[in-house]
N, C-alpha and C positions, 0 to 999 in steps of 0.2 A: 971627852966625857968618859968617866970610868964605867966599868962593867956593871957595877951595882946600880949606878944611876940609869943606865940603859934598861936594866931589868925592871927597875921601878917605873920608868916611863912606859915600858911595854905593858906592865900590869895595869897601870892607870888607863891606858888606851883600851885594854880589854874590858875594864869596868865601864868605861865610856860607851863602848860599842854595845855591851850587854844592856845597859840602861836604855840606850836608843832603841834597840830591837824590842825590848819589853814595852816601851811606849808605843812603838809602831804596831805591835801585835795586839794591843788592847783595844777592843771595840769601844768606842765612845760616841755613839751617834748624836747624843744631845749637845755635846760641846764642840763637835767637829766644825760645824759651820760658823758659830760665833768666834772660835779661835782663828779660823781661816780669815774671816773678815777683819778681825783685829790685827792680825799679822800683816795683811795687805794695807790696812789703813796706816800702819807704822812705816811703810815704805817711804824712803826719802824724807823721813821725819815729819810727814804730813800731820800725824796725830799730835805731835808736840807743837807744831806751828799753829794748829787750830786752837789748842789750849792756850798758847801764848797770846793769840789774837783776842780770845775771850778775856784773859786776864788784863790785857792792855785796855780793852774797851770798857770793862766793868769794874776793875779793881782799884781805880784811883791811882795816886802816885806810887804806892807800894806794888800794886798790880802791874803797872808799867815797868817798874824796876825789876820785878820778878820775871816778867816776860822777856825783857832784854837780856838779863843775866842767864836765863834758861836757854834762850836761842844762841847766845854766844857760847855757852857750854856745849851745846850740840854741834856748833860749827867747829870748835876746837877739837872736840872728840872725833868728829868725822875726818878731820885732817890727820889726826894721829892714827886712828884705827884703819880707815879705808885705804890709806896709801902705804906707809911703811910697815905697819903691823901685819896687814894681810899679805903683803909681799914676803916678809920674813917668815910668817907662819906657814904659808904655802900648803895648807892642808886641803885636800880635795873634799868636796861636798859629799854628803851621804849618797849612797846608791839607792835610789828609790825602789820599792817593791821587793825588798828582801823577804818581807812577810806580806801576805795578801791582806790589804786593808781597804777601807772605803776610799776611793780616789777623791771623794768630795772634801777630804780634809787637807789635801795637798795644795800648796801654792806654787807659783812659777819658780823654778830653780834659778837662783841668781848665777851670773857668770863669774863672779868674784870667788876668791878662795873662802874657805869656811871659818878659819881661825884668825882672830876672834869674831864673835857676832857683833856686827855694827848696830843692829836693831837693839840688842841688849845694852850695849854701851851708850847709845843715844838716850835711851829711856832713863837710865840711872844718872847720866850727866845732866839731863834736863831737870830731873827731880831735885838734885842737889843745888842746881843753879836757882831754881824757883824758891826753894826752901830758904835761901839766903835772905830774901826779903819777906817771904810768907812762910814761916816755919810750920804753921798748921797744915800746909799742903804737902809737906815733905813725906809724911807717911802714906797718904793716899796715892801720891804720884809714884812712890817707890813700889807700892802694891801694884799699880798699873804697869810699871816697868817690869815687875816680876812676871805678870801674866803675859806680857808681850814676849819676854825672854822665853818662857815656857812654850808659847805658841810656835816659836821658830823650830823647836824640837818636835812638837806635836804635828806640825805641818810638813815635816820631813826635810828641812833645808839646813839644819844644824845638828851637831852632836851636843850632848849636855855639857861637855867640857868647853865647847866654843862659847856657849851662853854664860857659863860661870866666869870664864876669863873676860868676856866682854862686859859683864856686869861689874866686875872689879875694876876694870880700866875706866868704865864710865863713872863709877863712884869717885875714883881718884881725880879724873879730869873735872868732874862737876865740883868737887870740893876745892880743887885748885882754882877754878874759875870764880867760885864764891869768895874765897879768900882774897883773890886779886881784886874783885869788885869792892870788898870792904876796905882794902888797903887804899884803893884809888879814891873812894868816897871820903876817906879821912883826910886826904891830901887836897881835895878840891876846896878852894876858898868859898866861904858863904854857904856851905851845904850843911843841913841839919843831920845829925847822926840818926835821927828817927825817920827821916824822909824816905 
């Protein structure tokens, strides 16, 4: 890596740290607990599994297809992000308490490395997978994924760059899963394109 590239990466890291510290230092008593709860609910993709179960139970054939595609997208995403990417990324988690804030906003610090954010990636992968069958849910689920991604910074377990990278990876994985699902459906005999 050239000297200019190293300097650029160093500057980006400084911006990343500055944004993290600004968020950490800003008192937000009204949103601390809701973001903490949402962040914890997204652990191990529980939030997305609950949504998938509701879609499968109440959404008819398209809801079941959306649920399956969304869950597959989360599974593929987890295999990509939580094993090779976190190993290669190797970034340490933020050091809590660099600024004195309400401890009520913090969540348990994961033992994995910080880059990229698996929570952010899972949210965006799920949204893209579901939107393949139910496009009208794409925007609300991406909004939810954005709030979950922000909650990881707000609660002190990720830097902003981690959630940005995770969100981009999740979008790519989700879109890839959705395209694969469409390709597979076109090749299955006797399946309606609208089912």
